[in-house]
Biotite code that builds the C-alpha atoms (Angstrom):
import biotite.structure as struc

atoms = struc.array([
    struc.Atom([29.118, 63.623, 7.608], chain_id="A", res_id=1, res_name="MET", atom_name="CA", element="C"),
    struc.Atom([25.338, 64.218, 7.235], chain_id="A", res_id=2, res_name="ALA", atom_name="CA", element="C"),
    struc.Atom([25.578, 63.094, 3.584], chain_id="A", res_id=3, res_name="MET", atom_name="CA", element="C"),
    struc.Atom([27.292, 59.833, 4.595], chain_id="A", res_id=4, res_name="GLN", atom_name="CA", element="C"),
    struc.Atom([24.679, 59.261, 7.336], chain_id="A", res_id=5, res_name="CYS", atom_name="CA", element="C"),
    struc.Atom([21.822, 59.730, 4.804], chain_id="A", res_id=6, res_name="ASN", atom_name="CA", element="C"),
    struc.Atom([23.452, 57.238, 2.423], chain_id="A", res_id=7, res_name="CYS", atom_name="CA", element="C"),
    struc.Atom([23.741, 54.648, 5.185], chain_id="A", res_id=8, res_name="ILE", atom_name="CA", element="C"),
    struc.Atom([20.109, 55.219, 6.225], chain_id="A", res_id=9, res_name="GLN", atom_name="CA", element="C"),
    struc.Atom([18.974, 54.904, 2.594], chain_id="A", res_id=10, res_name="ASN", atom_name="CA", element="C"),
    struc.Atom([20.977, 51.674, 2.196], chain_id="A", res_id=11, res_name="ARG", atom_name="CA", element="C"),
    struc.Atom([19.250, 50.198, 5.288], chain_id="A", res_id=12, res_name="TYR", atom_name="CA", element="C"),
    struc.Atom([15.846, 51.288, 3.949], chain_id="A", res_id=13, res_name="LYS", atom_name="CA", element="C"),
    struc.Atom([16.586, 49.583, 0.616], chain_id="A", res_id=14, res_name="ILE", atom_name="CA", element="C"),
    struc.Atom([17.746, 46.416, 2.394], chain_id="A", res_id=15, res_name="GLN", atom_name="CA", element="C"),
    struc.Atom([14.601, 46.444, 4.560], chain_id="A", res_id=16, res_name="ALA", atom_name="CA", element="C"),
    struc.Atom([12.425, 46.905, 1.471], chain_id="A", res_id=17, res_name="ALA", atom_name="CA", element="C"),
    struc.Atom([14.172, 43.986, -0.290], chain_id="A", res_id=18, res_name="ILE", atom_name="CA", element="C"),
    struc.Atom([13.728, 41.797, 2.812], chain_id="A", res_id=19, res_name="ALA", atom_name="CA", element="C"),
    struc.Atom([10.001, 42.659, 2.933], chain_id="A", res_id=20, res_name="CYS", atom_name="CA", element="C"),
    struc.Atom([9.664, 41.938, -0.785], chain_id="A", res_id=21, res_name="PHE", atom_name="CA", element="C"),
    struc.Atom([11.356, 38.540, -0.424], chain_id="A", res_id=22, res_name="LEU", atom_name="CA", element="C"),
    struc.Atom([9.154, 37.684, 2.572], chain_id="A", res_id=23, res_name="PHE", atom_name="CA", element="C"),
    struc.Atom([6.013, 38.479, 0.545], chain_id="A", res_id=24, res_name="VAL", atom_name="CA", element="C"),
    struc.Atom([7.244, 36.465, -2.477], chain_id="A", res_id=25, res_name="VAL", atom_name="CA", element="C"),
    struc.Atom([8.226, 33.428, -0.376], chain_id="A", res_id=26, res_name="VAL", atom_name="CA", element="C"),
    struc.Atom([4.967, 33.580, 1.576], chain_id="A", res_id=27, res_name="THR", atom_name="CA", element="C"),
    struc.Atom([2.969, 33.826, -1.659], chain_id="A", res_id=28, res_name="ALA", atom_name="CA", element="C"),
    struc.Atom([4.870, 30.852, -3.112], chain_id="A", res_id=29, res_name="ALA", atom_name="CA", element="C"),
    struc.Atom([3.415, 28.712, -0.349], chain_id="A", res_id=30, res_name="GLN", atom_name="CA", element="C"),
    struc.Atom([-0.078, 28.992, -1.826], chain_id="A", res_id=31, res_name="ALA", atom_name="CA", element="C"),
    struc.Atom([-3.111, 27.646, -0.019], chain_id="A", res_id=32, res_name="ASP", atom_name="CA", element="C"),
    struc.Atom([-4.328, 24.260, -1.245], chain_id="A", res_id=33, res_name="ILE", atom_name="CA", element="C"),
    struc.Atom([-8.017, 23.549, -1.822], chain_id="A", res_id=34, res_name="TYR", atom_name="CA", element="C"),
    struc.Atom([-9.669, 20.165, -2.299], chain_id="A", res_id=35, res_name="MET", atom_name="CA", element="C"),
    struc.Atom([-12.914, 18.323, -2.812], chain_id="A", res_id=36, res_name="TYR", atom_name="CA", element="C"),
    struc.Atom([-13.965, 14.690, -3.231], chain_id="A", res_id=37, res_name="ILE", atom_name="CA", element="C"),
    struc.Atom([-16.238, 14.077, -6.204], chain_id="A", res_id=38, res_name="ASP", atom_name="CA", element="C"),
    struc.Atom([-19.121, 11.584, -6.348], chain_id="A", res_id=39, res_name="GLY", atom_name="CA", element="C"),
    struc.Atom([-16.787, 8.765, -7.410], chain_id="A", res_id=40, res_name="GLN", atom_name="CA", element="C"),
    struc.Atom([-14.433, 9.222, -4.477], chain_id="A", res_id=41, res_name="GLY", atom_name="CA", element="C"),
    struc.Atom([-11.712, 10.970, -6.502], chain_id="A", res_id=42, res_name="VAL", atom_name="CA", element="C"),
    struc.Atom([-9.809, 13.693, -4.655], chain_id="A", res_id=43, res_name="LEU", atom_name="CA", element="C"),
    struc.Atom([-9.210, 16.973, -6.487], chain_id="A", res_id=44, res_name="HIS", atom_name="CA", element="C"),
    struc.Atom([-6.539, 19.429, -5.293], chain_id="A", res_id=45, res_name="PHE", atom_name="CA", element="C"),
    struc.Atom([-5.797, 22.911, -6.578], chain_id="A", res_id=46, res_name="THR", atom_name="CA", element="C"),
    struc.Atom([-4.282, 26.194, -5.524], chain_id="A", res_id=47, res_name="ASN", atom_name="CA", element="C"),
    struc.Atom([-6.878, 28.053, -7.623], chain_id="A", res_id=48, res_name="ALA", atom_name="CA", element="C"),
    struc.Atom([-10.397, 26.698, -6.973], chain_id="A", res_id=49, res_name="PRO", atom_name="CA", element="C"),
    struc.Atom([-12.735, 26.835, -9.945], chain_id="A", res_id=50, res_name="THR", atom_name="CA", element="C"),
    struc.Atom([-15.981, 25.964, -8.153], chain_id="A", res_id=51, res_name="SER", atom_name="CA", element="C"),
    struc.Atom([-17.667, 26.262, -4.785], chain_id="A", res_id=52, res_name="SER", atom_name="CA", element="C"),
    struc.Atom([-17.124, 22.509, -4.200], chain_id="A", res_id=53, res_name="HIS", atom_name="CA", element="C"),
    struc.Atom([-13.534, 23.218, -3.186], chain_id="A", res_id=54, res_name="TYR", atom_name="CA", element="C"),
    struc.Atom([-12.704, 24.092, 0.397], chain_id="A", res_id=55, res_name="ARG", atom_name="CA", element="C"),
    struc.Atom([-9.510, 25.231, 2.053], chain_id="A", res_id=56, res_name="LEU", atom_name="CA", element="C"),
    struc.Atom([-7.456, 22.150, 2.841], chain_id="A", res_id=57, res_name="TYR", atom_name="CA", element="C"),
    struc.Atom([-3.923, 23.304, 3.699], chain_id="A", res_id=58, res_name="ILE", atom_name="CA", element="C"),
    struc.Atom([-3.179, 26.838, 4.825], chain_id="A", res_id=59, res_name="LYS", atom_name="CA", element="C"),
    struc.Atom([0.584, 26.679, 4.904], chain_id="A", res_id=60, res_name="GLU", atom_name="CA", element="C"),
    struc.Atom([3.448, 24.233, 4.839], chain_id="A", res_id=61, res_name="ARG", atom_name="CA", element="C"),
    struc.Atom([4.541, 23.292, 8.365], chain_id="A", res_id=62, res_name="PRO", atom_name="CA", element="C"),
    struc.Atom([8.167, 23.072, 9.429], chain_id="A", res_id=63, res_name="LYS", atom_name="CA", element="C"),
    struc.Atom([9.643, 19.546, 9.137], chain_id="A", res_id=64, res_name="PRO", atom_name="CA", element="C"),
    struc.Atom([9.281, 17.521, 12.341], chain_id="A", res_id=65, res_name="ASP", atom_name="CA", element="C"),
    struc.Atom([12.475, 15.543, 12.890], chain_id="A", res_id=66, res_name="THR", atom_name="CA", element="C"),
    struc.Atom([10.758, 13.348, 15.512], chain_id="A", res_id=67, res_name="ALA", atom_name="CA", element="C"),
    struc.Atom([8.651, 11.810, 12.729], chain_id="A", res_id=68, res_name="THR", atom_name="CA", element="C"),
    struc.Atom([11.764, 10.439, 11.023], chain_id="A", res_id=69, res_name="GLN", atom_name="CA", element="C"),
    struc.Atom([12.264, 7.773, 13.693], chain_id="A", res_id=70, res_name="ARG", atom_name="CA", element="C"),
    struc.Atom([10.551, 5.017, 11.684], chain_id="A", res_id=71, res_name="TYR", atom_name="CA", element="C"),
    struc.Atom([11.469, 6.180, 8.166], chain_id="A", res_id=72, res_name="ASP", atom_name="CA", element="C"),
    struc.Atom([13.714, 3.159, 7.450], chain_id="A", res_id=73, res_name="ALA", atom_name="CA", element="C"),
    struc.Atom([10.920, 0.718, 8.408], chain_id="A", res_id=74, res_name="LEU", atom_name="CA", element="C"),
    struc.Atom([8.327, 2.695, 6.444], chain_id="A", res_id=75, res_name="ILE", atom_name="CA", element="C"),
    struc.Atom([10.695, 2.732, 3.450], chain_id="A", res_id=76, res_name="GLN", atom_name="CA", element="C"),
    struc.Atom([11.089, -1.053, 3.682], chain_id="A", res_id=77, res_name="GLU", atom_name="CA", element="C"),
    struc.Atom([7.318, -1.622, 3.870], chain_id="A", res_id=78, res_name="ALA", atom_name="CA", element="C"),
    struc.Atom([6.846, 0.799, 0.975], chain_id="A", res_id=79, res_name="SER", atom_name="CA", element="C"),
    struc.Atom([9.259, -1.196, -1.181], chain_id="A", res_id=80, res_name="ARG", atom_name="CA", element="C"),
    struc.Atom([7.925, -4.646, -0.205], chain_id="A", res_id=81, res_name="ILE", atom_name="CA", element="C"),
    struc.Atom([4.241, -3.820, -0.686], chain_id="A", res_id=82, res_name="PHE", atom_name="CA", element="C"),
    struc.Atom([4.516, -1.293, -3.521], chain_id="A", res_id=83, res_name="GLY", atom_name="CA", element="C"),
    struc.Atom([2.967, 1.538, -1.538], chain_id="A", res_id=84, res_name="LEU", atom_name="CA", element="C"),
    struc.Atom([3.979, 5.171, -1.361], chain_id="A", res_id=85, res_name="SER", atom_name="CA", element="C"),
    struc.Atom([6.377, 5.944, 1.490], chain_id="A", res_id=86, res_name="PHE", atom_name="CA", element="C"),
    struc.Atom([4.622, 9.291, 2.037], chain_id="A", res_id=87, res_name="SER", atom_name="CA", element="C"),
    struc.Atom([1.210, 7.633, 2.173], chain_id="A", res_id=88, res_name="LEU", atom_name="CA", element="C"),
    struc.Atom([2.261, 5.023, 4.749], chain_id="A", res_id=89, res_name="LEU", atom_name="CA", element="C"),
    struc.Atom([3.920, 7.719, 6.824], chain_id="A", res_id=90, res_name="LYS", atom_name="CA", element="C"),
    struc.Atom([0.766, 9.846, 6.635], chain_id="A", res_id=91, res_name="ALA", atom_name="CA", element="C"),
    struc.Atom([-1.341, 6.897, 7.807], chain_id="A", res_id=92, res_name="MET", atom_name="CA", element="C"),
    struc.Atom([0.959, 6.337, 10.790], chain_id="A", res_id=93, res_name="ILE", atom_name="CA", element="C"),
    struc.Atom([0.844, 10.055, 11.629], chain_id="A", res_id=94, res_name="LYS", atom_name="CA", element="C"),
    struc.Atom([-2.960, 10.039, 11.681], chain_id="A", res_id=95, res_name="VAL", atom_name="CA", element="C"),
    struc.Atom([-3.364, 6.603, 13.288], chain_id="A", res_id=96, res_name="GLU", atom_name="CA", element="C"),
    struc.Atom([-0.922, 6.914, 16.205], chain_id="A", res_id=97, res_name="SER", atom_name="CA", element="C"),
    struc.Atom([1.107, 10.119, 15.805], chain_id="A", res_id=98, res_name="ASN", atom_name="CA", element="C"),
    struc.Atom([4.208, 7.870, 15.656], chain_id="A", res_id=99, res_name="PHE", atom_name="CA", element="C"),
    struc.Atom([3.548, 6.366, 19.109], chain_id="A", res_id=100, res_name="ASP", atom_name="CA", element="C"),
    struc.Atom([4.475, 2.663, 18.876], chain_id="A", res_id=101, res_name="SER", atom_name="CA", element="C"),
    struc.Atom([2.740, 2.006, 22.245], chain_id="A", res_id=102, res_name="ARG", atom_name="CA", element="C"),
    struc.Atom([-0.544, 3.702, 21.262], chain_id="A", res_id=103, res_name="ALA", atom_name="CA", element="C"),
    struc.Atom([-3.823, 2.033, 22.229], chain_id="A", res_id=104, res_name="VAL", atom_name="CA", element="C"),
    struc.Atom([-7.080, 3.586, 21.011], chain_id="A", res_id=105, res_name="SER", atom_name="CA", element="C"),
    struc.Atom([-10.387, 3.745, 22.899], chain_id="A", res_id=106, res_name="ARG", atom_name="CA", element="C"),
    struc.Atom([-11.594, 0.894, 20.666], chain_id="A", res_id=107, res_name="LYS", atom_name="CA", element="C"),
    struc.Atom([-8.499, -1.199, 21.435], chain_id="A", res_id=108, res_name="GLY", atom_name="CA", element="C"),
    struc.Atom([-6.494, -0.647, 18.233], chain_id="A", res_id=109, res_name="ALA", atom_name="CA", element="C"),
    struc.Atom([-2.779, -1.173, 18.822], chain_id="A", res_id=110, res_name="LEU", atom_name="CA", element="C"),
    struc.Atom([0.567, 0.296, 17.795], chain_id="A", res_id=111, res_name="GLY", atom_name="CA", element="C"),
    struc.Atom([1.730, 2.571, 15.036], chain_id="A", res_id=112, res_name="LEU", atom_name="CA", element="C"),
    struc.Atom([-0.872, 1.548, 12.449], chain_id="A", res_id=113, res_name="MET", atom_name="CA", element="C"),
    struc.Atom([-3.594, 0.928, 15.053], chain_id="A", res_id=114, res_name="GLN", atom_name="CA", element="C"),
    struc.Atom([-4.330, -2.724, 14.281], chain_id="A", res_id=115, res_name="VAL", atom_name="CA", element="C"),
    struc.Atom([-7.303, -4.303, 16.048], chain_id="A", res_id=116, res_name="MET", atom_name="CA", element="C"),
    struc.Atom([-6.405, -7.315, 18.267], chain_id="A", res_id=117, res_name="PRO", atom_name="CA", element="C"),
    struc.Atom([-8.648, -9.673, 16.275], chain_id="A", res_id=118, res_name="GLU", atom_name="CA", element="C"),
    struc.Atom([-6.627, -8.895, 13.115], chain_id="A", res_id=119, res_name="ASN", atom_name="CA", element="C"),
    struc.Atom([-3.140, -9.501, 14.519], chain_id="A", res_id=120, res_name="LEU", atom_name="CA", element="C"),
    struc.Atom([-2.901, -13.095, 13.328], chain_id="A", res_id=121, res_name="LYS", atom_name="CA", element="C"),
    struc.Atom([-4.287, -12.320, 9.870], chain_id="A", res_id=122, res_name="ALA", atom_name="CA", element="C"),
    struc.Atom([-1.798, -9.457, 9.460], chain_id="A", res_id=123, res_name="PHE", atom_name="CA", element="C"),
    struc.Atom([1.074, -11.702, 10.673], chain_id="A", res_id=124, res_name="GLN", atom_name="CA", element="C"),
    struc.Atom([1.739, -9.556, 13.741], chain_id="A", res_id=125, res_name="ILE", atom_name="CA", element="C"),
    struc.Atom([3.069, -11.339, 16.823], chain_id="A", res_id=126, res_name="GLY", atom_name="CA", element="C"),
    struc.Atom([3.807, -8.220, 18.871], chain_id="A", res_id=127, res_name="ASP", atom_name="CA", element="C"),
    struc.Atom([1.637, -5.217, 17.932], chain_id="A", res_id=128, res_name="PRO", atom_name="CA", element="C"),
    struc.Atom([3.985, -2.866, 19.801], chain_id="A", res_id=129, res_name="PHE", atom_name="CA", element="C"),
    struc.Atom([6.989, -3.957, 17.736], chain_id="A", res_id=130, res_name="ASN", atom_name="CA", element="C"),
    struc.Atom([7.297, -1.124, 15.179], chain_id="A", res_id=131, res_name="PRO", atom_name="CA", element="C"),
    struc.Atom([8.535, -3.361, 12.341], chain_id="A", res_id=132, res_name="LYS", atom_name="CA", element="C"),
    struc.Atom([5.813, -5.996, 12.798], chain_id="A", res_id=133, res_name="GLU", atom_name="CA", element="C"),
    struc.Atom([3.090, -3.378, 13.128], chain_id="A", res_id=134, res_name="ASN", atom_name="CA", element="C"),
    struc.Atom([4.176, -1.370, 10.078], chain_id="A", res_id=135, res_name="ILE", atom_name="CA", element="C"),
    struc.Atom([4.630, -4.504, 7.944], chain_id="A", res_id=136, res_name="MET", atom_name="CA", element="C"),
    struc.Atom([1.272, -5.935, 9.029], chain_id="A", res_id=137, res_name="GLY", atom_name="CA", element="C"),
    struc.Atom([-0.589, -2.671, 8.516], chain_id="A", res_id=138, res_name="GLY", atom_name="CA", element="C"),
    struc.Atom([1.051, -2.134, 5.110], chain_id="A", res_id=139, res_name="ALA", atom_name="CA", element="C"),
    struc.Atom([0.237, -5.726, 4.067], chain_id="A", res_id=140, res_name="ARG", atom_name="CA", element="C"),
    struc.Atom([-3.424, -5.148, 4.941], chain_id="A", res_id=141, res_name="TYR", atom_name="CA", element="C"),
    struc.Atom([-3.561, -1.736, 3.288], chain_id="A", res_id=142, res_name="PHE", atom_name="CA", element="C"),
    struc.Atom([-2.046, -3.204, 0.094], chain_id="A", res_id=143, res_name="ARG", atom_name="CA", element="C"),
    struc.Atom([-4.920, -5.704, 0.009], chain_id="A", res_id=144, res_name="SER", atom_name="CA", element="C"),
    struc.Atom([-7.408, -2.829, 0.345], chain_id="A", res_id=145, res_name="LEU", atom_name="CA", element="C"),
    struc.Atom([-5.766, -0.826, -2.449], chain_id="A", res_id=146, res_name="VAL", atom_name="CA", element="C"),
    struc.Atom([-6.079, -3.903, -4.685], chain_id="A", res_id=147, res_name="ASP", atom_name="CA", element="C"),
    struc.Atom([-9.653, -4.580, -3.584], chain_id="A", res_id=148, res_name="ARG", atom_name="CA", element="C"),
    struc.Atom([-10.717, -1.018, -4.442], chain_id="A", res_id=149, res_name="PHE", atom_name="CA", element="C"),
    struc.Atom([-8.867, -0.883, -7.784], chain_id="A", res_id=150, res_name="ASP", atom_name="CA", element="C"),
    struc.Atom([-6.207, 1.573, -6.626], chain_id="A", res_id=151, res_name="GLY", atom_name="CA", element="C"),
    struc.Atom([-8.683, 4.237, -5.448], chain_id="A", res_id=152, res_name="LYS", atom_name="CA", element="C"),
    struc.Atom([-6.803, 5.577, -2.438], chain_id="A", res_id=153, res_name="LEU", atom_name="CA", element="C"),
    struc.Atom([-9.723, 7.424, -0.796], chain_id="A", res_id=154, res_name="PRO", atom_name="CA", element="C"),
    struc.Atom([-11.785, 4.229, -0.810], chain_id="A", res_id=155, res_name="LEU", atom_name="CA", element="C"),
    struc.Atom([-8.886, 2.088, 0.441], chain_id="A", res_id=156, res_name="ALA", atom_name="CA", element="C"),
    struc.Atom([-8.256, 4.585, 3.249], chain_id="A", res_id=157, res_name="LEU", atom_name="CA", element="C"),
    struc.Atom([-11.946, 4.644, 4.148], chain_id="A", res_id=158, res_name="ALA", atom_name="CA", element="C"),
    struc.Atom([-11.892, 0.833, 4.257], chain_id="A", res_id=159, res_name="ALA", atom_name="CA", element="C"),
    struc.Atom([-8.822, 0.878, 6.514], chain_id="A", res_id=160, res_name="TYR", atom_name="CA", element="C"),
    struc.Atom([-10.779, 3.093, 8.898], chain_id="A", res_id=161, res_name="ASN", atom_name="CA", element="C"),
    struc.Atom([-14.325, 1.716, 8.778], chain_id="A", res_id=162, res_name="SER", atom_name="CA", element="C"),
    struc.Atom([-13.910, -1.688, 7.144], chain_id="A", res_id=163, res_name="GLY", atom_name="CA", element="C"),
    struc.Atom([-14.112, -2.802, 3.511], chain_id="A", res_id=164, res_name="PRO", atom_name="CA", element="C"),
    struc.Atom([-17.702, -4.066, 3.800], chain_id="A", res_id=165, res_name="ASN", atom_name="CA", element="C"),
    struc.Atom([-18.907, -0.616, 4.853], chain_id="A", res_id=166, res_name="THR", atom_name="CA", element="C"),
    struc.Atom([-17.199, 1.002, 1.859], chain_id="A", res_id=167, res_name="VAL", atom_name="CA", element="C"),
    struc.Atom([-18.637, -1.616, -0.500], chain_id="A", res_id=168, res_name="GLU", atom_name="CA", element="C"),
    struc.Atom([-22.098, -1.056, 0.956], chain_id="A", res_id=169, res_name="LYS", atom_name="CA", element="C"),
    struc.Atom([-21.964, 2.651, 0.057], chain_id="A", res_id=170, res_name="TYR", atom_name="CA", element="C"),
    struc.Atom([-19.753, 2.275, -3.041], chain_id="A", res_id=171, res_name="GLN", atom_name="CA", element="C"),
    struc.Atom([-18.075, 5.429, -1.804], chain_id="A", res_id=172, res_name="ASN", atom_name="CA", element="C"),
    struc.Atom([-16.548, 6.942, 1.318], chain_id="A", res_id=173, res_name="ILE", atom_name="CA", element="C"),
    struc.Atom([-19.198, 6.121, 3.942], chain_id="A", res_id=174, res_name="PRO", atom_name="CA", element="C"),
    struc.Atom([-21.197, 9.014, 5.418], chain_id="A", res_id=175, res_name="PRO", atom_name="CA", element="C"),
    struc.Atom([-19.398, 8.556, 8.734], chain_id="A", res_id=176, res_name="ILE", atom_name="CA", element="C"),
    struc.Atom([-17.741, 11.702, 10.111], chain_id="A", res_id=177, res_name="LYS", atom_name="CA", element="C"),
    struc.Atom([-14.792, 9.817, 11.624], chain_id="A", res_id=178, res_name="GLU", atom_name="CA", element="C"),
    struc.Atom([-14.080, 8.082, 8.306], chain_id="A", res_id=179, res_name="THR", atom_name="CA", element="C"),
    struc.Atom([-14.413, 11.242, 6.220], chain_id="A", res_id=180, res_name="LYS", atom_name="CA", element="C"),
    struc.Atom([-12.124, 13.093, 8.634], chain_id="A", res_id=181, res_name="ASP", atom_name="CA", element="C"),
    struc.Atom([-9.644, 10.209, 8.564], chain_id="A", res_id=182, res_name="TYR", atom_name="CA", element="C"),
    struc.Atom([-9.402, 10.173, 4.759], chain_id="A", res_id=183, res_name="VAL", atom_name="CA", element="C"),
    struc.Atom([-8.961, 13.943, 4.622], chain_id="A", res_id=184, res_name="GLU", atom_name="CA", element="C"),
    struc.Atom([-6.283, 13.987, 7.338], chain_id="A", res_id=185, res_name="LYS", atom_name="CA", element="C"),
    struc.Atom([-4.295, 11.168, 5.737], chain_id="A", res_id=186, res_name="VAL", atom_name="CA", element="C"),
    struc.Atom([-4.460, 12.833, 2.317], chain_id="A", res_id=187, res_name="MET", atom_name="CA", element="C"),
    struc.Atom([-3.371, 16.140, 3.865], chain_id="A", res_id=188, res_name="LYS", atom_name="CA", element="C"),
    struc.Atom([-0.294, 14.589, 5.482], chain_id="A", res_id=189, res_name="TYR", atom_name="CA", element="C"),
    struc.Atom([0.365, 12.513, 2.348], chain_id="A", res_id=190, res_name="PHE", atom_name="CA", element="C"),
    struc.Atom([0.526, 15.744, 0.351], chain_id="A", res_id=191, res_name="TYR", atom_name="CA", element="C"),
    struc.Atom([2.741, 17.428, 2.937], chain_id="A", res_id=192, res_name="LEU", atom_name="CA", element="C"),
    struc.Atom([5.193, 14.523, 3.266], chain_id="A", res_id=193, res_name="TYR", atom_name="CA", element="C"),
    struc.Atom([5.315, 14.058, -0.497], chain_id="A", res_id=194, res_name="LYS", atom_name="CA", element="C"),
    struc.Atom([6.174, 17.716, -1.046], chain_id="A", res_id=195, res_name="ASN", atom_name="CA", element="C"),
    struc.Atom([8.513, 18.316, 1.879], chain_id="A", res_id=196, res_name="SER", atom_name="CA", element="C"),
])
């Protein structure tokens, strides 16, 4: 009886050890991500930084948020029509409005993609709180910025946040904390959505 009890205890110890091992391996597989933006506005990501320019960017992969899937079909449509990455548009919406179609910023920006009232007509938006109109208008505008800045996403994102003239003035991401933070947040969510 004591022999059988020891065997059962040893089996549980082995199972516990295997479970701990698997936890460590899975946790290690979700390596931290480091990034830096070079002088030309190019983003560099790595899980093994090779210089002190890199800083911790993503600590761990978050659990999928099913609430963020509400507008996926509209984002997918805008992605296809304007030739933009689905994950990038979704990341912009996450950072701009946190998927709140009724969002209004302190500066008066409206809807999912936080379009300023003076731009509604230019972006072909009749109702800024209509998710489809807002996403299509914001994507249309962002496509024009991607083209204007020769496909350099960090510069196009900076222009979406602070205006294209400001980005052209500096020929880089402007030294504006809000804009730098915006670009980094969008790129973080872009990476997460792309790899989830």
